[in-house]
N, C-alpha and C positions, 0 to 999 in steps of 0.2 A: 695171115689173119690180120685184121685191121689192128686189133689191140697190141699185137706184137710190133707192128710198124711204129705205133705211138710210143710204146715203151722203149723201143730202139732210139727213136728221135729224143725222147726225154733223157735218156742216158747219155747220148752224144752231146747234149748241151749241159751236162751236170758235172761239175768239179769232182764228184765222188769217183767217177769212172775213168780218171786220168790214164789208167793203165791200158784201157781199152780204146784210147782216142785215136791211134793210129789205124786200128781196125775199123773203126766208125768212119774215118777220113777216107778209107778205100772202099767203102760201101758202093755197090752198084747204084744205089738209090740216091739221087740228088738231094731229096729232102733231108736225109740223114746227114749228108756232106755239107749241107747249108747249117744245120744245127751245130756241127762241129765248128764251122767257120764263124758262127756268131758267138761261140763259147769264149769268153774272155780269159780262161784259164788254159787255152791250148798253146802248147809250145810253138816257138816261132818256126821252127822246120816243118811243123805241120801247116801252119799258116802259108809258108812259102809254096808248099806242095799244092794246097788248095787255090793259090793264087793263079796257077796255070791250069785249073780244072777245065774240062770240056763245057760244063755248064756254066752259062753266064751269071745266073742267080747265086751260084756258089762264089764265084770271083767277086761279085758285088758285095755278098755277105762278109768276105774277107776284107775289102776296102772300107766297110762301115765298122768293123770291129775296132774298138777304141785300143786294144792291145796289139793291133798290127803295126809292125814297124814302118817307119815313115817311108824308107826306101821301097817297100812293097806297095805302099799307097801311091807313091808317084809313079811307079811302073803301071799300075792299074789306070792311072790317068791317060795312058796310051793305049788302052785296051782296044781291041778291034770291034768290040761290040758296043755299040751306042747307048745300050741301056745300062751298061756297067759305068760308062763315063757319066750319064746323065745322073744316075744314082749317087755318085761321088759328087756331083755339081750341086746336089740338093743338100749335101751334108754340112751343117753349120759347124761340125767339128773337124772337117777336113783341114789340112794345113793351108795356109793362104798361098803357098807356091803352087799347090795342086789345083787350087781354085783359079789362079792366074793361068796355068796351062789350059784348064778347061773352058776359061773365058775367051780363049782364042781358038777353040776346037772349030774343025771344018763343019761339024753339024751345027747349024744356027740354033737348034733347040738347046743342045748341050751349052753352047757358048752363053746364050741368053740366061739359062738357069744359073749357071756359074756366076754371071754378073749380078743376077738378083739375089743370090745368096750373099755375096759380098756386101751389096747394099742393105741386105736384112741385117748382117752383122754390124754394120755401121749404124744402122737406125737402132738396133738393140743396144748398143753402146751409148748412143745419144741419149736415149730414154733412161738409161739405168740411173742417172742422177738428175735427169732433166736439165743437164748442162751440156751444151754443145762443145765445151772445151774439155770434157772428161778426158783423163787419161787414156782409158780403154779406147775411146773413139780415135784419139790421135795416134795411138799405137797401131790400131788396125788400118787407118788410113795411111799412116806413114809406111808401114809394112808393105801394103799393097802397091803404093807408088814407088817405093825403093826396089821392089821386085820388078815392077814395069820399067825402071830406068836402068838397073844394073844387069838385068836379064831379059832384055827384049828379044833376044834371039833364042830363047828356049824353044827347041822344036816342038811343034803342036800336033803333029800327026805322024802316023807310020809306027812300025812294030818296034817294040822295046827291046 
């Protein structure tokens, strides 16, 4: 029944149903697992489990969840599925190190999107005060250039 499905998805994304979250995470329905992966109140061990889910959309939802630990987000930057990597490359909240990895992705669309995201972050920081010497802008530019200089050999492809 369709209303049961929507009710289950709603519960999977709601903090009141924390006790049932593992059951939702193990659901055969990827839509339910996506809702769990989007839930910012999900325990880290559940996010770890979902980060290796068979469904790319579930893994992407884990990567976009602001509660996901950074090490899991870095792992997802090496995901075999280009849609996961592209989705992370679009994320303005992704760690700069992840965007650096993705900016060197073998897939040109992923690499270009990550570079555009960094450019967007720089432009946003530039506009925030209308002052190109804004400390946010300097921080972003410095962090990205530092990543490129001290970690130029971060592997950019292959299984994690």
